[in-house]
C-alpha positions, 0 to 999 in steps of 0.5 A, spaced: 295 943 313 291 937 316 295 932 313 301 936 316 298 937 323 297 929 323 304 927 320 307 931 325 302 929 331 305 922 330 312 923 333 308 925 339 303 920 340 309 914 339 313 918 344 308 918 349 307 911 348 313 909 348 314 910 355 310 904 357 316 900 356 322 905 355 328 902 351 334 907 350 334 906 343 326 908 342 326 914 347 332 916 343 329 915 336 322 918 338 326 924 341 329 926 334 323 925 330 319 929 336 324 934 334 322 934 327 315 933 328 314 939 332 317 944 328 311 942 323 306 942 328 307 948 331 308 952 324 301 948 322 298 950 328 300 958 326 297 956 319 291 954 321 290 960 326 291 965 321 287 962 315 280 961 320 281 968 323 278 973 319 283 980 320 282 983 327 281 975 331 287 972 330 289 975 337 284 973 340 283 966 337 291 965 338 290 967 346 284 962 346 289 956 343 294 958 347 289 957 354 286 950 351 293 948 350 296 950 358 289 947 360 291 941 357 297 940 362 293 942 368 288 936 366 294 931 366 297 934 373 290 933 375 289 926 374 297 924 376 295 927 383 290 924 384 291 917 380 298 917 384 296 919 390 301 919 397 305 914 392 313 915 394 315 912 388 311 910 381 311 903 380 311 900 373 304 898 373 302 906 375 307 908 369 303 903 364 296 906 366 299 913 366 302 913 359 296 909 356 292 914 358 296 920 356 298 916 349 290 914 349 288 922 349 294 923 344 291 919 339 284 921 339 287 928 339 291 926 333 285 922 329 281 929 330 285 932 325 283 929 319 276 930 320 275 937 323 272 942 318 275 946 313 282 948 315 
C-alpha cells in the first residue's frame, strides 16, 4: 500500500514540476500518467483508511482526511493571493516560483508515504 501511494504520487509531483516550463509533450504525457496514478492513489488511500480505522471510526477518519485534503487547497490559494498581490498577469518568474513551491510540497508529501507508520 505504501509503495502504491508513493509510485502513484510521482505523476502528480512530476506534473506540478513540469508546469515550471510547460511543453506540450510533457503536459500531455504527465496528464495521461496522472490519470493512471490518480486511480491508484485514491484506491490506496481508501485501503489505508479502512485498514487503520477500527470498526465504527471509518466515517470519522474519512471526514478527517477529507478536511485535510480540502485545507491544502485553501492554503495553496492563500499563498497565491499574497504572493501575486494585485498582479494583472503572472510573469514567468512568478510562475516559476509558484510551481517550484507547490512542487516541493508535493515532493515532501510524496516522500512521507514510505516512512509513515504501519500502513
